N, C-alpha and C positions, 0 to 999 in steps of 0.2 A: 816799303810798299809804296807804290806810286799812286797819286791821287787820280780819280777818274778824269777823263779829258774834258768834262763839262760838269757844272754844278748839278746837284740832285734835282733841283726844281726845273731844270731844262731837259731832263732825261725823257726819253720817249715814253708815252703813256700807252697802256694796252687797252683795247676795246673789251670791256666787260659786259657789254650789252645794255648798260645803264645810260641814261641820258646825261650829258655833261651837266655839272652843277648849276649853271646859269641858264640852261635851256628852258624855254617856256613849256609848260605841260600842255600836251594836246590829248584830248579825249579820243581813244581809238574809235574809228568809225568804219563802216562799210556801206555799200549801196545794196539795197534789197529791192526785189520786184514783188509787189503784192497783186495777186489775181483774186477776183471775187466771184463767187457763185451764190445762188440762193436755192432753197428747196422748200416746196409746199407753201408758197406765199399765199396769203389770203387773196381771194378774187374780188376786186372792187369794181369791176366793170359789169354792166348788165347783160349786154348781148355778145360779149366775147370775154376772153381772159384778160387779166391785168397786163399792162405794158410796162414792166419794171425798168428802172435805172437806179444807179447808186451814186451818191454824192459822198466824196471822201474829204474829211477835214482833219487837221492837226491842231491841237490846242496851242494857243499863243502863249506869250510870256506871262500874261496875267490869267489866273484861273477863271474859266468861264468864257474867255474870248477864243473863238474858233476861226481858223483860216482855211478857206476852201482850197484844196489842192487840185481837185479835178472831178470830172464826172465820167461815168461810163456811157456807152451808147444805150439806146432804148432797145430792149428785146421785146418785140411785138407778140402779143397773145401767148404769154409763156409764164407759168407759175414756178418753173424750175430753171431760171436763166444761168448760163455760164457766160459771163461777160468777157468779151475779147479785150477791151481796154484794160490795161494794167497800170499800176502806179509805182514809180521809182522813188524810193525814200532813202535818205541818209539815216542809217541806224547808228546811234551813238551808244556804245556798250554800257556806259555808266550814267546815263541820263534817263529820266522818266519821260517818255514821249507818248503822250495820250493822243489817241486817234478816235475818230467817230465815223461810222458808216451809216448813212441814212438811205433807206430804200423808199422810192416813190413809184406811184403808178402814173405814167405820163397821160395827160389829158389834153395837151395842146403842144404847139411848137415853142411856147414861151420858156425862157430861162428862169422866169420868176417862179420859185418853188411853191408859192401860195396858189398857183394855177394848177397844181397837180395834187393827187391824193397821197397823203403820207401813209406809208405802210408800217414802218418800224425802224429801229436803230440798234446799233451795238456800239458801246463805248468800251475801249480796251486800251492796251499799250502795245507799242511795237515790240518791246521786250517779251510780253506775254505771247505774242504771235510767234516770235523767233524761238521761244523756249518750249512751246507746246507741241507734242507729237511730231517732231521733225519739221516744224515750221508750218503746221496746219491746224487751224482752229475751226471749231464747229460749235456755234452757239445759237440759242433761240434769240430771235429779234426781241427787243424790249417792247412790251405791250404799249400801245399808244396811251397817252394820258386821258383823263376824263374829258378834257377840253376837246381832244381829237374825236372822242366818241360822240360828243355833242355836235361837232361839225359834220360828221359822216356816219349816218345810221347804218352803213354796210358793215361796220366793224362788229365783230363778235368778241366775247371775252376770252376766246381761245388765242393761242399764239398766232401772231401774224406771219410766222414762217421761220426758217432757219437760214443763217448766213454762214458761209464757209469762206475763210480767207487762207490763202496758201502763199508761201514764199517760194519764188523760183530763182 
């Protein structure tokens, strides 16, 4: 019996779908688009309805540090806004990506959030949004803190509204 034309170590390898042994591991990712809506927001304006906008944050490498990703447009005189501005996010399948949505009532043209009335927030994870009801979440906004109640006597103890996040 004749020997093969080349040594075993040089024979062709077959693609089994596995990464080569020395290849760096890459966490699977995809881009997702988040669209935000709110329902039944608390009305913080006296002579008209609230003028809501949403600020979107992702948690940084250190717990408690937040990085602003972007803001929606202001929807004037509306307690049930469907924001047009959406957010594109890299979704890493095996990482905990904590996100925060804060809703404000616009009171000026300033980008300084202290110049606007805080309505409420939702803290969740991208994975929770992807995994819930076909990529759609619906949660009550977290009630403002006691400090917020002291700053704004228009708050009531009821829910400040509902936030809806959808993946497109």
